[in-house]
C-alpha positions as CSV (number, residue, x, y, z in Angstrom):
1,M,205.3,-15.6,223.1
2,G,208.1,-14.4,220.8
3,A,205.4,-14.0,217.7
4,L,203.0,-12.3,219.4
5,D,206.0,-9.9,220.5
6,E,207.2,-9.4,217.2
7,G,203.9,-8.8,215.7
8,H,203.1,-6.3,218.6
9,Y,206.4,-4.7,217.6
10,H,205.6,-4.6,213.8
11,S,202.1,-3.0,214.7
12,E,203.8,-0.2,216.9
13,I,206.0,0.6,213.8
14,E,203.2,0.4,211.8
15,N,201.1,2.9,213.7
16,E,204.2,5.2,214.0
17,V,204.9,4.8,210.3
18,N,201.3,6.5,209.8
19,L,201.6,9.0,212.5
20,E,204.3,10.5,210.9
21,L,203.0,10.3,206.9
22,G,200.1,12.3,208.7
23,F,202.0,15.0,210.4
24,E,204.4,15.0,207.0
25,V,201.5,16.5,204.8
26,Q,200.1,18.9,207.6
27,P,200.2,22.6,206.1
28,E,202.7,23.9,209.2
29,T,205.1,20.9,208.3
30,V,205.2,21.6,204.4
31,A,205.9,25.4,205.0
32,I,208.5,24.5,207.1
33,K,210.2,22.2,204.8
34,D,210.2,24.6,201.9
35,A,211.4,27.0,203.8
36,V,214.5,24.8,204.9
37,K,215.4,24.0,201.2
38,V,215.6,27.2,200.4
39,L,217.9,27.9,203.1
40,L,220.2,24.9,202.0
41,Q,220.1,25.9,198.5
42,G,221.2,29.4,200.1
43,L,224.7,27.3,201.1
44,G,224.9,26.0,197.9
45,E,223.8,22.4,198.6
46,D,222.2,19.7,196.8
47,I,218.7,19.3,198.2
48,N,218.7,15.6,196.2
49,R,222.5,14.7,198.1
50,E,221.5,11.5,200.1
51,G,223.1,13.0,203.2
52,I,220.5,15.7,203.2
53,K,217.1,14.4,201.5
54,K,215.2,13.9,204.3
55,T,217.0,17.1,206.2
56,P,214.0,19.4,205.5
57,F,211.4,16.9,207.0
58,R,213.5,16.4,210.2
59,V,214.3,20.0,211.1
60,A,210.1,20.7,210.3
61,K,209.8,17.6,212.4
62,A,211.9,18.6,215.3
63,L,210.7,22.7,215.0
64,R,207.2,22.2,215.7
65,E,208.0,19.5,218.3
66,G,209.9,22.2,220.1
67,T,207.5,24.9,219.9
68,R,204.4,22.3,220.9
69,G,204.1,24.4,224.4
70,Y,201.9,27.1,222.2
71,K,199.0,24.6,222.3
72,Q,199.4,23.7,225.7
73,K,197.5,24.7,228.5
74,V,198.6,24.9,232.5
75,N,194.9,24.1,233.6
76,D,194.8,21.3,231.3
77,I,198.2,19.6,233.1
78,V,197.2,20.7,237.0
79,H,193.1,20.5,236.5
80,G,192.5,16.9,238.6
81,A,196.2,17.3,239.8
82,L,195.9,18.8,243.4
83,F,195.2,16.5,246.6
84,P,194.4,17.4,250.2
85,E,196.6,17.8,252.5
86,A,196.4,18.6,256.1
87,G,199.1,21.2,257.9
88,L,200.1,21.1,261.5
89,E,197.4,19.9,263.8
90,G,196.9,22.6,266.1
91,G,200.2,24.1,266.6
92,S,202.2,27.1,265.3
93,G,204.3,26.2,262.3
94,Q,204.3,25.3,258.4
95,A,204.2,22.2,257.1
96,G,201.9,19.9,254.4
97,G,199.2,21.9,252.5
98,V,199.5,24.9,255.3
99,G,202.4,26.5,254.1
100,G,205.2,23.7,253.7
101,L,207.6,24.6,251.3
102,V,208.2,21.9,248.3
103,I,210.8,22.1,246.0
104,V,211.6,20.0,242.7
105,R,215.1,20.4,241.8
106,D,217.5,19.9,238.7
107,L,214.5,20.1,235.9
108,D,216.5,18.9,232.5
109,L,214.7,21.4,230.0
110,F,215.6,22.7,226.6
111,S,213.9,25.8,225.0
112,Y,214.3,27.3,221.3
113,C,216.2,31.0,221.7
114,E,213.9,33.9,220.0
115,S,217.2,35.8,219.3
116,C,218.7,33.0,217.0
117,L,216.4,30.0,217.0
118,L,219.3,27.9,218.4
119,P,218.2,25.6,221.3
120,F,219.3,26.0,224.5
121,Q,219.7,24.2,227.7
122,V,218.4,24.7,231.2
123,K,218.4,23.5,234.6
124,C,215.7,24.0,236.4
125,H,214.5,24.5,240.0
126,V,211.2,25.1,241.3
127,G,209.5,25.7,244.8
128,Y,206.1,26.9,245.8
129,V,204.5,27.5,249.2
130,P,200.9,25.3,249.3
131,S,197.9,27.0,250.4
132,G,194.4,25.4,251.2
133,Q,195.7,22.7,252.2
134,R,195.9,21.5,248.7
135,V,199.3,20.0,247.1
136,V,199.8,19.2,243.6
137,G,201.6,16.3,241.7
138,L,205.3,16.8,241.7
139,S,205.2,16.1,238.0
140,K,203.3,18.3,237.3
141,L,205.3,21.1,238.3
142,S,207.9,19.8,235.4
143,R,204.9,19.6,232.5
144,V,204.0,22.8,233.5
145,A,207.8,24.1,232.9
146,D,208.0,22.2,229.8
147,I,204.9,23.8,228.1
148,F,206.5,27.1,228.1
149,A,209.9,26.1,227.4
150,K,208.4,24.2,224.6
151,R,208.2,27.9,222.9
152,L,210.6,30.6,221.5
153,Q,212.3,32.1,224.8
154,S,215.0,34.3,226.4
155,P,215.6,33.2,230.1
156,Q,213.7,35.8,232.1
157,R,210.8,35.6,230.3
158,L,210.8,31.8,230.9
159,A,211.4,32.4,234.3
160,N,208.0,34.4,234.4
161,E,206.1,32.5,232.6
162,I,206.7,28.5,234.6
163,C,206.3,31.6,237.7
164,A,203.2,32.6,237.1
165,G,201.6,29.6,234.8
166,L,201.9,27.7,238.6
167,Q,200.4,31.0,240.6
168,N,197.6,30.9,238.4
169,G,197.0,27.2,238.1
170,I,197.2,25.8,241.3
171,K,196.7,28.9,243.5
172,P,199.3,28.4,246.0
173,T,200.6,30.6,248.6
174,G,203.6,31.7,246.6
175,V,206.0,30.7,243.3
176,A,210.0,30.5,242.9
177,V,210.9,29.1,240.0
178,V,215.7,29.2,239.8
179,L,216.8,28.9,236.3
180,Q,220.4,28.1,235.4
181,C,220.6,28.7,231.1
182,S,223.7,27.5,228.7
183,H,223.8,28.3,225.4
184,I,226.2,27.4,222.6
185,H,228.7,30.4,221.8
186,F,229.1,31.8,218.4
187,P,232.1,32.1,216.7
188,N,233.2,34.8,215.5
189,F,233.8,33.3,211.9
190,E,235.9,35.9,210.6
191,T,238.6,35.7,213.2
192,A,237.9,31.7,213.9
193,F,241.1,31.0,211.7
194,L,243.3,33.0,214.3
195,D,241.7,32.4,217.5
196,S,242.4,28.9,218.8
197,T,241.0,29.5,221.6
198,P,237.9,27.3,222.3
199,Q,234.8,28.8,223.8
200,G,231.7,26.6,224.8
201,W,229.1,28.0,226.5
202,V,227.3,30.9,227.7
203,K,225.4,30.7,230.8
204,I,223.1,32.4,233.0
205,L,220.9,32.7,235.8
206,V,217.6,33.8,236.6
207,T,215.1,33.9,238.9
208,S,210.9,34.9,239.4
209,G,208.7,34.8,242.1
210,S,205.3,35.1,242.9
211,G,203.5,35.6,246.5
212,V,205.3,35.7,249.5
213,F,208.7,35.5,246.8
214,E,207.8,38.4,245.4
215,D,209.9,39.9,248.1
216,E,214.0,38.9,247.3
217,K,214.9,39.1,250.4
218,A,212.4,37.5,252.3
219,D,213.2,34.6,254.6
220,V,211.3,32.0,252.1
221,W,213.9,33.0,249.6
222,T,217.0,32.3,251.9
223,D,215.3,28.7,252.5
224,F,214.6,27.6,248.8
225,L,218.3,28.9,247.7
226,S,219.6,27.3,250.8
227,L,219.2,23.9,249.2
228,L,220.4,24.6,246.0
229,K,223.5,25.5,247.5
230,F,224.9,23.0,246.1
231,R,224.2,23.3,242.3
232,G,226.5,26.1,242.4
233,I,223.4,28.3,243.2
234,S,224.4,31.1,246.2
235,I,222.5,33.8,248.1
236,E,224.3,36.5,245.9
237,S,224.0,35.1,242.8
238,A,220.5,34.3,242.8
239,H,218.8,37.6,242.0
240,P,220.9,39.1,239.2
241,R,220.4,42.6,238.1
242,L,221.9,42.0,234.4
243,S,219.4,41.5,231.5
244,D,219.0,39.0,229.5
245,Q,218.5,40.4,226.4
246,S,221.6,40.4,225.0
247,W,222.7,36.9,226.5
248,C,222.2,35.4,223.5
249,P,226.0,35.6,221.5
250,S,224.1,36.6,218.2
251,Q,223.5,39.3,220.0
252,S,227.3,40.7,220.1
253,C,228.4,39.0,216.8
254,G,228.6,42.2,215.0
255,R,226.5,43.9,212.6
256,L,224.2,41.8,210.8
257,G,224.7,43.8,207.0
258,Q,222.4,42.9,204.4
259,A,221.2,39.5,204.2
260,N,220.1,37.6,201.3
261,S,215.8,37.9,201.0
262,A,215.1,34.7,199.7
263,I,216.5,33.0,203.0
264,T,215.5,35.8,205.7
265,N,211.9,35.0,204.3
266,A,212.3,31.4,204.5
267,V,213.2,32.1,208.1
268,L,210.1,34.2,208.2
269,S,207.7,31.7,207.0
270,I,209.4,29.3,209.6
271,L,208.3,31.8,212.5
272,K,204.3,32.2,211.1
273,S,204.6,28.1,210.7
274,L,205.4,27.8,214.6
275,G,202.4,30.0,215.2
276,E,204.5,33.1,216.4
277,D,204.4,36.6,214.9
278,P,208.0,37.6,213.3
279,S,206.5,41.7,214.1
280,R,207.0,40.6,218.1
281,E,209.4,43.2,218.7
282,E,211.5,40.8,220.1
283,L,211.7,38.6,216.7
284,V,211.9,41.7,214.3
285,G,216.2,40.9,214.1
286,T,215.5,37.4,214.4
287,P,215.7,36.1,211.1
288,S,219.3,38.2,210.4
289,R,220.6,36.5,213.2
290,F,219.9,33.5,212.5
291,V,221.0,33.6,208.4
292,K,224.2,34.9,209.9
293,W,224.9,32.2,212.1
294,F,223.7,30.0,209.2
295,M,226.0,31.2,206.3
296,N,228.7,30.8,208.2
297,F,228.3,27.2,206.9
298,S,229.0,28.2,203.2
299,N,231.2,26.5,201.5
300,S,232.2,29.6,199.8
301,N,236.3,31.4,201.0
302,L,237.2,28.2,203.0
303,E,239.1,27.3,200.6
304,M,240.6,30.5,200.1
305,K,241.0,30.7,203.8
306,L,242.9,26.9,204.3
307,N,245.5,27.6,201.3
308,G,245.7,31.8,201.7
309,F,246.2,32.3,205.2
310,V,248.3,29.3,207.0
311,R,250.6,29.3,204.2
312,S,252.4,32.5,205.7
313,R,252.2,31.1,208.9
314,I,254.1,28.3,209.4
315,D,254.7,27.8,212.8
316,T,256.8,25.1,214.0
317,R,257.6,26.6,217.7
318,I,256.2,24.0,220.6
319,H,253.2,25.3,222.3
320,P,253.3,25.1,225.8
321,G,249.9,22.9,227.7
322,Q,248.9,22.6,223.9
323,V,251.4,19.6,222.5
324,G,251.7,16.8,223.8
325,S,254.3,14.9,225.6
326,F,257.2,13.5,223.2
327,K,257.6,9.9,224.1
328,D,258.6,6.9,221.8
329,G,258.5,9.6,218.9
330,I,254.4,10.1,219.7
331,C,253.3,14.1,219.6
332,S,250.3,15.4,219.7
333,E,248.2,18.9,219.0
334,L,245.5,18.5,221.8
335,N,242.7,21.1,222.0
336,L,242.1,22.6,218.7
337,S,238.4,24.2,218.8
338,F,235.9,23.4,216.0
339,W,232.3,24.8,215.9
340,S,229.9,22.8,213.4
341,Q,226.3,22.5,211.6
342,C,224.4,18.8,211.5
343,E,223.5,18.3,208.1
344,H,220.9,15.8,209.5
345,H,218.9,18.5,211.2
346,L,220.7,21.8,211.0
347,L,221.6,22.1,214.6
348,P,225.4,23.1,215.7
349,F,227.5,20.6,217.1
350,Q,231.4,22.0,218.9
351,G,234.3,20.8,220.6
352,V,237.9,20.0,220.2
353,V,240.1,17.7,218.1
354,H,243.3,15.8,219.3
355,I,245.9,15.1,216.8
356,G,248.2,12.6,217.7
357,Y,251.6,11.8,214.6
358,Y,255.2,10.6,214.8
359,S,258.0,13.1,214.9
360,L,262.2,12.3,215.2
361,D,262.7,15.6,217.0
362,G,259.4,16.4,218.8
363,L,259.0,19.2,216.8
364,N,255.2,19.7,214.8
365,P,256.9,20.7,211.3
366,V,253.2,22.0,210.1
367,G,252.6,24.4,212.8
368,R,249.9,24.7,215.3
369,A,248.0,27.6,212.8
370,L,248.0,25.2,209.9
371,L,246.5,22.2,211.7
372,Q,244.1,24.0,213.6
373,S,242.8,25.7,209.9
374,V,242.3,22.3,208.5
375,V,239.9,21.5,211.8
376,H,238.2,25.3,210.8
377,F,238.2,23.8,206.8
378,Y,236.0,20.9,207.9
379,G,234.3,22.2,210.3
380,F,232.5,25.2,209.1
381,K,230.7,22.8,206.6
382,L,227.5,20.8,206.5
383,Q,228.9,17.7,208.5
384,V,228.4,14.4,210.5
385,Q,231.1,14.0,213.2
386,E,232.3,11.0,211.3
387,R,232.8,12.0,208.1
388,L,234.6,15.2,210.1
389,T,237.1,12.9,212.0
390,R,237.4,11.1,208.7
391,Q,238.2,14.2,206.3
392,I,240.8,15.8,209.1
393,A,242.5,12.4,209.4
394,E,243.0,12.0,205.6
395,T,244.4,15.4,205.4
396,V,246.6,15.7,208.3
397,S,248.0,12.4,207.0
398,S,249.0,14.6,204.0
399,L,250.5,17.1,206.0
400,L,252.5,15.2,208.7
401,G,252.9,11.6,207.3
402,E,250.7,8.6,207.4
403,D,250.8,7.7,210.7
404,I,247.8,9.7,212.4
405,I,245.2,9.0,215.3
406,V,242.6,11.4,215.3
407,V,240.1,12.0,218.2
408,V,236.8,14.7,217.9
409,E,235.4,15.0,220.9
410,A,231.8,17.2,220.6
411,N,228.7,18.7,222.5
412,H,225.8,18.3,220.1
413,T,223.0,20.7,220.2
414,C,220.5,17.9,218.7
415,M,221.1,15.8,221.7
416,I,218.9,18.3,223.7
417,S,216.2,19.0,221.7
418,R,213.6,17.4,219.1
419,G,212.3,15.0,222.0
420,I,215.8,12.8,222.9
421,E,216.6,15.1,225.7
422,K,219.8,13.6,226.7
423,F,221.6,16.3,228.6
424,G,225.2,16.4,229.6
425,S,225.9,13.6,227.0
426,N,229.3,13.8,224.8
427,T,230.1,12.2,221.7
428,A,233.6,11.1,220.8
429,T,235.0,9.8,217.2
430,F,238.4,8.8,216.4
431,A,240.1,7.7,212.9
432,V,244.0,5.4,212.9
433,L,246.2,5.9,210.1
434,G,249.3,3.8,209.5
435,R,251.6,2.4,212.1
436,F,248.2,3.8,214.8
437,S,245.7,1.7,213.2
438,T,247.9,-1.7,214.1
439,D,250.1,-1.1,217.1
440,P,247.3,-1.0,220.1
441,A,250.0,0.0,222.6
442,A,250.5,3.3,220.4
443,R,247.1,4.2,220.0
444,A,246.7,3.3,224.2
445,K,249.4,5.8,224.6
446,F,248.4,8.5,223.0
447,L,244.5,8.2,224.3
448,Q,246.4,8.3,227.8
449,S,247.4,11.9,226.8
450,L,244.5,13.4,226.1
451,P,243.0,16.0,228.8
452,D,240.9,13.9,232.0
453,S,238.3,16.4,231.6
454,C,236.6,17.1,227.9
455,S,236.8,20.5,227.2
456,A,234.2,20.6,224.4
457,G,231.4,22.6,225.6
458,K,232.6,23.6,229.0
């Protein structure tokens, strides 16, 4: 049995490798890979460096998988998935396949923001009122929603397209869609070294309705939303009047300025390879906005900001709520915010850094501002979290002494995209130097001082 299982395993691996090789030579994949190489070179990176040698292919694969909805059709999903279901027999009321409200809640989706090309999270709630004594397989509601999520989107258009797709596909009495969307916050790079307040996610709630749900004041909406109240959704908040046109943080990150034409053209090439029209109104400014975000992670000027800015900002004051307990000589600086870009997938990750060290008098001899700048210095680069943690620890040890512990907590957007879709996950890494590496009690005291709820991404 073991030999058979091993042979089956190797056969599956071989099939996956062959599929990946075929995918890699497809024209769309090749075009995206070439564009990503231009982006990496624009950051001053060596595209043959071991850590990013395969990044162009990984990015191409993620983007194409994340926008596969362009090649899918609703009718292919719901065809054959409508089942007969009778309503109430000979009485008044609504149930079953004649007017009985059906809701599927808490569908986790992700989509790529059409304004900046970064993924955003979606918590989707779908309801419909059956008609014609027919109901649709519940899993099809999720699959139809995923078709439209796997495209470049804005929250409101995504809700509208899911609603229209289901209305046209299953012909119910009405469809209701509520989306809770979360987009990673853009750091203001120009002021990041001055702003120590971590900002996690920009959030918006949007709705769409058809048929009996077209009237926002209809009783059926009340029924639908009442079943969502424990999700933090109220009737009052369910029909926002605010436009989602500016919900993406890239829309409010200041003037775009003149972008590098080669890099901008590379982004245009990616849009075309995904099957999009770059001249579509909503996409006209997307290449410039993406480039502005992406170039935050260039190596230029960071050394100047680290050395020049904070040398004049040494601050030995204790900051309430930011410095942890002073016990047995162990001090801490907590919740130092950071943003970074995963070098494997060119997707952002962000969170907080906690630093522990020994001090005889309970004072930070170099100041929180300098530690925050060290964190930004290593964050605003193509990174992996493990390396980021080590680099911070090694640099801080030269400032605060050799006894150092560093904990990094982060949310990775690559965990909600690339087909993995692990929503709500958080990654923690830590490095220990000197006494912290040999003293379990000291490590335990520091770790117990960390905030109960991780502030990364909140």
